C-alpha positions as CSV (number, residue, x, y, z in Angstrom):
1,M,30.3,13.1,12.2
2,N,28.4,14.7,9.3
3,A,29.3,12.8,6.1
4,I,28.6,14.5,2.8
5,L,27.1,12.5,0.0
6,T,29.4,12.8,-3.0
7,D,28.2,12.6,-6.6
8,S,29.6,9.2,-7.1
9,E,28.0,7.9,-3.9
10,F,24.7,9.4,-5.0
11,K,24.9,7.5,-8.3
12,L,25.6,4.3,-6.5
13,F,22.7,4.6,-4.1
14,R,20.3,6.1,-6.7
15,K,20.7,2.9,-8.9
16,Y,20.6,0.6,-5.9
17,I,17.4,2.2,-4.6
18,E,15.6,2.1,-8.0
19,D,16.7,-1.5,-8.5
20,K,15.5,-2.6,-5.1
21,C,12.3,-0.7,-4.6
22,G,11.5,1.2,-7.8
23,I,11.9,4.6,-6.3
24,D,13.4,7.1,-8.9
25,I,15.3,9.8,-7.0
26,P,15.8,12.8,-9.4
27,E,19.3,14.3,-9.9
28,G,18.5,17.4,-7.9
29,K,17.3,15.5,-4.8
30,A,20.5,13.9,-3.5
31,Y,19.7,15.4,-0.2
32,L,16.9,12.9,0.3
33,I,19.5,10.1,0.4
34,E,21.9,12.0,2.5
35,T,19.3,13.0,5.1
36,R,17.5,9.7,5.3
37,L,20.6,7.5,5.5
38,S,22.8,9.7,7.7
39,R,21.3,8.0,10.9
40,L,22.5,4.6,9.6
41,L,26.0,5.9,9.2
42,V,26.0,7.1,12.8
43,D,24.5,3.9,14.2
44,S,26.9,1.8,12.3
45,G,30.0,3.8,13.1
46,L,30.8,4.3,9.4
47,S,32.5,7.4,8.0
48,S,31.2,7.6,4.5
49,F,28.2,6.6,2.3
50,E,30.5,4.5,0.2
51,E,31.3,2.4,3.2
52,L,27.6,1.9,3.8
53,Y,27.1,0.9,0.2
54,N,30.0,-1.6,0.4
55,L,28.6,-3.1,3.6
56,I,25.3,-3.8,1.8
57,I,26.7,-5.0,-1.6
58,R,30.0,-6.7,-0.8
59,S,29.2,-8.0,2.7
60,N,25.6,-8.9,1.6
61,D,24.3,-7.5,4.9
62,Q,20.6,-8.1,4.5
63,N,19.7,-6.4,7.8
64,M,21.3,-3.2,6.7
65,A,19.8,-3.5,3.2
66,E,16.3,-3.7,4.9
67,R,17.1,-0.7,7.0
68,V,18.1,1.3,3.9
69,I,14.8,0.5,2.3
70,D,12.9,1.4,5.5
71,A,14.7,4.8,5.6
72,I,14.1,5.6,2.0
73,T,10.5,4.6,1.6
74,T,7.7,6.9,2.8
75,N,5.2,5.4,5.2
76,E,2.8,8.3,5.5
77,T,-0.7,7.1,5.9
78,L,-3.9,7.6,7.8
79,W,-7.4,6.0,8.3
80,F,-9.9,6.3,5.4
81,R,-7.4,8.5,3.5
82,D,-9.2,10.7,1.0
83,K,-12.6,9.2,2.0
84,S,-13.7,8.8,-1.6
85,P,-12.5,5.1,-2.2
86,W,-14.7,3.9,0.7
87,V,-17.6,6.1,-0.4
88,I,-17.4,4.6,-3.9
89,L,-17.0,1.1,-2.4
90,E,-20.2,1.5,-0.4
91,K,-22.3,3.3,-3.1
92,V,-21.2,1.3,-6.2
93,F,-19.4,-1.9,-5.4
94,L,-20.6,-3.5,-2.2
95,P,-24.2,-3.8,-3.5
96,R,-22.8,-5.3,-6.7
97,F,-20.6,-7.7,-4.8
98,V,-23.4,-8.8,-2.6
99,D,-25.4,-9.7,-5.7
100,M,-22.4,-11.6,-7.2
101,L,-21.9,-13.6,-4.0
102,R,-25.6,-14.4,-3.6
103,S,-25.8,-15.6,-7.3
104,G,-22.7,-17.7,-7.0
105,Q,-20.8,-15.6,-9.5
106,R,-18.1,-15.2,-6.9
107,R,-17.2,-17.4,-4.0
108,K,-15.0,-14.6,-2.6
109,I,-14.4,-11.0,-3.3
110,R,-10.7,-10.2,-3.3
111,L,-9.2,-6.8,-2.5
112,W,-5.6,-5.8,-2.4
113,S,-3.9,-3.0,-0.6
114,A,-0.7,-2.9,-2.7
115,A,1.3,-0.3,-0.7
116,A,-0.2,-1.1,2.8
117,S,2.4,0.7,4.9
118,T,1.4,0.2,8.6
119,G,-2.0,-1.2,7.7
120,Q,-4.5,1.6,8.0
121,E,-5.8,1.3,4.4
122,A,-6.4,-2.4,4.6
123,Y,-8.1,-2.2,8.1
124,S,-10.2,0.7,6.9
125,T,-11.4,-1.4,4.0
126,A,-12.4,-4.3,6.4
127,M,-14.2,-1.9,8.8
128,C,-16.0,-0.2,5.9
129,I,-17.3,-3.5,4.5
130,D,-18.3,-4.8,7.9
131,S,-20.0,-1.6,8.9
132,W,-21.9,-1.3,5.6
133,L,-23.2,-4.9,5.9
134,M,-24.3,-4.2,9.4
135,R,-26.0,-0.9,8.5
136,N,-27.9,-2.5,5.7
137,G,-29.1,-5.5,7.8
138,I,-27.3,-8.0,5.5
139,K,-26.7,-11.2,7.4
140,D,-26.3,-13.9,4.7
141,I,-23.1,-12.1,3.5
142,T,-20.4,-11.4,6.0
143,L,-16.8,-10.1,6.1
144,S,-15.8,-13.8,5.7
145,N,-16.9,-13.5,2.1
146,F,-14.2,-10.9,1.4
147,E,-10.5,-11.6,1.3
148,I,-8.3,-8.6,1.9
149,M,-4.6,-8.9,1.2
150,A,-2.1,-6.1,2.2
151,T,1.5,-5.9,1.0
152,D,4.4,-3.6,1.3
153,I,8.0,-3.7,0.3
154,S,9.1,-3.2,3.9
155,Q,9.0,-6.2,6.2
156,T,9.4,-3.8,9.2
157,V,6.1,-2.0,8.5
158,I,4.3,-5.2,7.5
159,D,5.3,-6.6,11.0
160,M,3.9,-3.5,12.6
161,A,0.7,-3.6,10.5
162,R,0.1,-7.2,11.4
163,T,0.0,-6.4,15.1
164,G,-2.9,-3.9,14.5
165,R,-1.6,-1.8,17.4
166,Y,-1.5,2.0,17.1
167,D,-0.6,4.9,19.4
168,A,-3.1,7.6,20.3
169,I,-1.8,10.0,17.7
170,S,-2.0,7.4,14.9
171,V,-5.6,6.5,15.9
172,M,-6.7,10.2,15.7
173,R,-5.6,10.6,12.1
174,G,-8.8,10.2,10.1
175,L,-10.6,7.8,12.4
176,D,-14.1,8.5,13.4
177,P,-14.5,8.0,17.2
178,L,-17.6,5.8,16.5
179,I,-15.6,3.5,14.3
180,R,-12.7,3.5,16.8
181,D,-15.0,2.5,19.7
182,R,-16.6,-0.2,17.6
183,Y,-13.5,-1.8,16.1
184,F,-10.7,-1.1,18.5
185,I,-9.7,-2.2,22.0
186,K,-7.8,0.2,24.3
187,D,-4.8,-1.2,26.0
188,G,-3.2,1.5,28.1
189,T,-2.1,4.2,25.7
190,V,-2.4,1.9,22.7
191,W,-5.4,1.1,20.5
192,E,-5.6,-2.4,19.0
193,V,-7.8,-3.4,16.1
194,D,-10.1,-6.1,17.4
195,N,-9.2,-9.7,16.4
196,R,-12.3,-10.2,14.2
197,I,-11.2,-7.4,11.9
198,K,-7.5,-8.4,12.1
199,S,-8.3,-12.0,11.1
200,H,-9.7,-10.9,7.8
201,V,-6.6,-9.0,6.6
202,K,-3.6,-11.0,5.4
203,F,-0.3,-9.2,5.4
204,Q,2.8,-10.1,3.4
205,Q,6.0,-8.5,2.2
206,F,5.9,-7.9,-1.6
207,N,7.9,-5.8,-4.1
208,L,5.7,-4.3,-6.9
209,Q,8.6,-5.0,-9.3
210,S,8.1,-8.7,-8.7
211,S,5.9,-11.1,-10.7
212,Y,2.2,-10.9,-9.7
213,M,1.4,-14.4,-11.0
214,L,1.2,-16.1,-7.5
215,L,-1.1,-13.4,-6.1
216,G,-4.2,-14.5,-7.9
217,K,-7.0,-12.3,-9.3
218,F,-8.5,-9.3,-7.6
219,D,-11.8,-7.4,-7.8
220,I,-10.4,-4.2,-6.3
221,V,-6.8,-3.0,-6.0
222,F,-5.7,0.0,-3.9
223,C,-2.4,1.2,-5.3
224,R,-2.2,4.7,-3.9
225,Y,0.6,7.2,-3.3
226,V,3.3,4.8,-4.3
227,L,3.6,5.1,-8.1
228,I,4.5,8.8,-7.8
229,Y,8.0,7.7,-6.7
230,F,8.5,5.4,-9.7
231,S,10.0,6.0,-13.1
232,D,7.7,6.3,-16.1
233,I,8.8,2.9,-17.4
234,L,8.1,1.2,-14.1
235,K,4.7,2.9,-13.7
236,E,3.7,1.5,-17.1
237,N,5.0,-1.9,-16.1
238,V,3.0,-1.9,-12.9
239,F,-0.2,-0.9,-14.7
240,S,0.4,-3.8,-17.1
241,K,0.8,-6.3,-14.3
242,L,-2.2,-4.9,-12.4
243,F,-4.3,-5.3,-15.6
244,G,-3.2,-8.9,-15.7
245,T,-4.0,-9.6,-12.1
246,M,-7.5,-8.2,-12.0
247,E,-10.8,-9.9,-12.6
248,E,-12.9,-8.8,-15.6
249,G,-14.4,-5.5,-14.5
250,G,-11.8,-5.1,-11.8
251,V,-11.3,-1.7,-10.2
252,L,-8.2,0.3,-9.4
253,F,-8.0,3.1,-6.9
254,L,-5.2,5.6,-7.1
255,G,-4.5,8.6,-4.8
256,S,-6.7,11.6,-5.3
257,S,-4.0,13.7,-6.8
258,E,-2.5,11.0,-9.0
259,L,-2.8,11.2,-12.8
260,Y,-0.8,9.1,-15.2
261,E,-0.7,9.4,-19.0
262,K,-0.1,5.6,-19.6
263,I,-2.9,4.4,-17.5
264,G,-5.5,4.9,-20.3
265,S,-4.1,1.9,-22.1
266,F,-5.1,-0.4,-19.3
267,F,-7.9,1.3,-17.3
268,E,-10.8,3.7,-18.0
269,M,-11.5,6.6,-15.7
270,V,-14.9,6.5,-14.2
271,H,-16.4,9.5,-12.3
272,V,-18.7,9.2,-9.3
273,E,-19.8,12.6,-8.1
274,N,-16.5,14.4,-7.2
275,A,-14.4,11.2,-7.1
276,V,-12.9,8.8,-9.6
277,Y,-11.9,5.2,-9.9
278,Y,-10.3,3.2,-12.8
279,S,-12.1,0.3,-14.4
280,R,-10.1,-2.5,-16.1
281,R,-10.6,-2.4,-19.8
282,E,-11.8,-5.6,-21.5
283,Q,-8.7,-5.4,-23.7
284,R,-5.6,-3.3,-23.3
285,L,-5.2,-0.6,-25.9
């Protein structure tokens, strides 16, 4: 059975997807919904996308709703993606954070991976911090002085990330063998992040459209390769909430190819060699 997504079905799912996870699917890309949800039709024995929509909305089938979100969201990621955020973290911010911790200006440095997918970004951050402290012979400050939170809209990928277990192909994508051998344990064909690193990353399901008030304040936020799927209105709304959840002087990392017109009202672009980060303005413009 090869169901065709009708115009009316596209409008239903387009609104549902934007309401639930913020993803704005353009008019000319109905095929994205059709191709990504077709498997659910087959698995559920349904004959049309309207039946699938009715199952979710009228029957309030939460399991199917979660599967729709999993199918639509993109979970493409790799270790130390783009490299530059961790280079900047080591060159600019870790020395600063060590001073802040030693002086008592901070009890904890808080970092947030806001679209964590299967966990590579958050674990990369923990390994970067631990490795830098070790290389610089710093013993009075440890990974325990850093709190790393990782969130994603998909409970499925959060559950996967929490296990810290990756197949051989996933481990090869961007991971230096020296880092792999230091921080992973091989279990048959699977590589597992060692428990010390895992214990310093806290995973939870979170929708970026929700209130950020209960998350607390952060010194660094990674919000990379997720806003590209949002509408302009939602992008500005996320920037506003990120501004509110950051400490004074807080830092935002976006993807290397991401540029947004509205970000300047909340964050100032800062260049470090061939890379950039965004520093929280003292006051929004």
